[in-house]
N, C-alpha and C positions, 0 to 999 in steps of 0.2 A: 365666266361672266354670268351674272344673274340675268334671268329672263326679264325683259324690259318692255314697257310700252313705248312706242315711238309716235310722235305727233309731228306731222308736216303742216306748216303754215303756207298758204298759197295767197300771195298778195294780189292786189287788183291792178287795173289798167293804169299805167304810168306811175306805179308805186314801186316799192322795193322791200327787201328785208329790213330796211331801216324804219319802216312804218311803226307808229307808236303801238299798235296792237301786237305786232310781231315782237317788238322790244319788251312789252309787258309780259307776254308769254315766255319769252326767253329768260327774263328775270325770274319768273315763277319756277322755271325748271332748274334753276341753280340749286334749289333746295329739294329736288325731286329725284336724286340719283337712286337707282341706275337708269331711270327713264330718260329718254332723249328727245330733244326738240330740234327740228330742222326747218330752216326757212330759205329755200333756194331762191336765187335771183333769176327771174324768168325773162327770156327774150320777149320783145313786143309781138313777134309773130305768133299767132295762136298755134300753128302747127308745130313750130319749134318749141314753144312752151310746153305743149302736151307731150312731145317726145322726151323732153328733159324730165317732166314729172313722172311719166311712165317708167323711165329708167330708174329714177330715184325710188319709186314705190316697189318696183320689182327687186331692187337691191335689198331693201329692208325685208321684204317678204321672204327672200332666199336665205336670210341669216338665222341661224338656230337660236340666237339670243333674243330675237324679236318675238315677244309674247303676243302683242297685237299692234296693229298699225292703224292710225286714225288721221283724219284731216280736219283742218280749219281753213275755210276759204272766205275771203272778203270780197264782195262785189263781183268783179269778173273772176276772181279766184274761186269764188263759190260756184260759179258756173262750171269751171274746170273740176272742182271737187265733186259735183254731182255726177259728172261723167266717170271719173275715176272710182268713186265709191260704188257706183252701179256695176262697173266692169270688174272690179277686184273684190267686191263684197266687203266694203269697209264702212265704218261709221264716219260721219262728217258733220261738222258744225258749220252752218252757213250764216255768215254775218252780213246783214243787208244785201242779200244776193241779187246779182243780175241774172235773171232767168231767160231774158231774150236780148243778150248783148249785141247780137247781130243787127238789131234795130237801133238800140241806143247809140252804138258807136258809129253809125252813119254820120252822126253829127261831129265826129272827131277825125274824119278823113283829112289827110294832109299832115302838116308838121305838128308835132306835139313835143312836150318836154317832160322828162321824168321829174316828179314832184320833189324828190330827195337829192338827186345827183345833178339835175339841170340838163342832163344829156338829151339831145334832140333825137327824134325818130319820126319816120314818115309812115303813117298808117294808111294803107292803100285798099282799094276795093277788093282785091283778091284775099286780103286778110278777113274781110267780112265773110267771104265764101268759106274760108278755113274755119271760122267760128261756127258756122252752120253745121259742119260735120260732127260737132261734139254736142249737138242738142240731144237731150234725152226726152222723147215724147211721152214716155210713161214711166212713172216712178215705182219701182219695185221695192218692197219692204220699206215703206216710208218711215217706219220706226227707227231706221238707221240714221235718220237726219234730224238734227236739232236746229230749228230756225231761231235766230236772234234778230229781231226787227225793231226799228224805231219809226214811228209814224212821221217824224219830222225830217226824214231822209229827203234832201233837196235834189237828189240826182235820180232816184228810182222811186217808183210807186210801190210801196210795201205790199199792196193788195195783189200785185202780180205773183209775188212769192207765196202768199197765202193760197192763191188759186192753183199754183203749180204743185204745192205740197200741203193739201188741206188736212191730211191725216198724220202729219209729222208733229212731234212735240214742239211747241212754239212758246217763245217768250216775246211778247209784244208790248213794247214800252211807248207811252205817249211822249211826243216831242223828240228831242235828240237831233241827230244829224246823220249824214251818209257815213261819216267816220265811226259812228256808234259811240256816243258820249258815254263816259265812265265805263268803258269796256272792261277795265281791270276788275270791276265789281262782279263781272260775270265769269271770271276765270275759275272759281271753285265749281260753278255749275258745268263749265266746259270739261274740267278734269273728271268730275263725277260721271258725266255722260260717256266719256271715252274709257272709263274704267280705272282711273287712277285715284286711289285713296290718298289725297294729299295730306290728310291728318296724320297718317302713319308713314309718310315718306322718310326714307333714310336721309340723315344729314349730309 
């Protein structure tokens, strides 16, 4: 098997691999053989989610056919991606990232529903404590992170991400939304950043 780049997409709070950003990336990878796209479905528990992600990352890193591994994280998924990228020395694209989700998600304690499946889950105070364990106070090698931000994010203040990663390459777009409007237009930039030359990809 040819050496391949692997991209793991990490979805946000209450989301799933059925998110439209994940689907757009998956569609792009249909024409990018032998490169591989993976979008695991995460438990709502931060501790369980991180355990699953670490297992998945270590699986790909252990395989001889993996040339490089990179991450794309959205919102809470970007928070997880920062931790993983720092721990495993990976590149990561952060889409409207939650950099202090342990504060934001105080507002979501109690019953919630998955946006795509409708499944209910209860987010509890100990989950906030779990989130705090994955905070990265100091960003090493900020050039490994690509920030994709829209000022119209109605959930997060984009300036928090700029303050967290002031030296990382950044695309800052006016307007937009938390979901990152027209994300599909950013896919070539994402692929270039993680080292996939999509122009020369095998059919």
